[in-house]
N, C-alpha and C positions, 0 to 999 in steps of 0.2 A: 597676654599671650595670642589672644584672638586677634589683636592688631598686627602682630608680627606674621600671623598666618595669612591674614588679609594682604599685607604688604608682599609676602612671599608669592601668593597666587597672582597678584597683580604684576609683579616682576616677571614671573613665567609666562604670563600671557604676553608681555612686551618683547621678550627675548626672541622668539622666532620671527617676529616682524622686523626687529632690528638687524638680525643675523642675515636675512634674505633681501632686505630692502636695498634696492640699488637705484641709482638716478639713471635716467634714461640713456645717458652716454655709456653706461656700464663701468663707471670707474670704481664702484664699491661703495662701503660706508664711509661717511664723512668722519672727521677727526672726533667731533662731538659725539657721534653714534658709536664709534669704537671706545671711547672713554665711558659712556653709560654702560655699554655691554661689559666692559672690563670690571667697572664698579659693582654692577649687578652680579657678576661672577664671584667677586671676592665677598660680597654680602651673603650670598647663598652659601659659599663655603664656610663662612664663619658660623652662620646660623645652624647649618646641618651637621658639621663636623667638630669645628674647633670648640665652640662654646659648650656642647653637651659632654665632650670628653674631658674638658677641664673641669666642669663641675662634678663629673663621676670621680676624677682623681682627687679632687678636693675633699669630697665626702668620704672616700676610702682612707685618706690620710687622717682625717679626723677620727674615723673609726678605729684605725690602728694605734693613734696615739692615746685613745680613751680606754684601751683594754687594760684590764686589772685582773688580779687573782680573784677567783670565784665567779667570773662572768661565763656564761654559757655562750658557745660559738659553733658556728658551721664553717668548715673550710671549703675552698674551691673545689676540692674532690669529693665533697659530700659527706666528710666525717664530722659528727656532732659530738661535743665534749665540753668539759668544765676546765677552765684555766687553773692550773695549780702552781705554775711558776711562770714569772715574766722576766726576760732579759732584754737587751737591746734591739735583737734581731729575731730572737726565737721565743716560742711559748711552749710551755709543757702542758699538754691537754691529756686530761683524764677521760678516756673514751668509754672504759668498763671499770668495774670495781678491781683495784690494783693493776689497771693497765693504763700505762702512760706513753704518750707519743710527743716526740719533738717535732714542732711545726714552725715554719717561717711566718713572721708577722703578715707578710704580704699575701699569704695563701688564705688568709681569714676572708670569706665572702660576707658573713653577716654575724651580727651579735643577736642572740636569741633573749627574749624575756625570761626573768628568773622563773625557775620552776618547769621550764618547757621540756627539759629532758627526763623528768619524772612522768609527764604525760605520754611519753613515747613508748 
């Protein structure tokens, strides 16, 4: 990760120089300069946006597929409870004694360690 950050800083240091570099005749960047600038832009886009987003999506998909009856969860709305029933797209979550709520699987933000709800 440290190498990626170093590469990122080095590219950012070069980008302004490439963007404003002009030959004395005022013709603009050469073709090679434009290709390097475009490749740097794509690399930055990949490292800052695309890769972290796909990593989060993969982790959330693994979380949703691993949910089972008896697991303790927190939804994206902040509701904490214990799963009592699991279907393809929905969960039935017990949030208090004899109080159950139907929640979409995609609304689950995190799975809690066993026994967390008793401490709350």
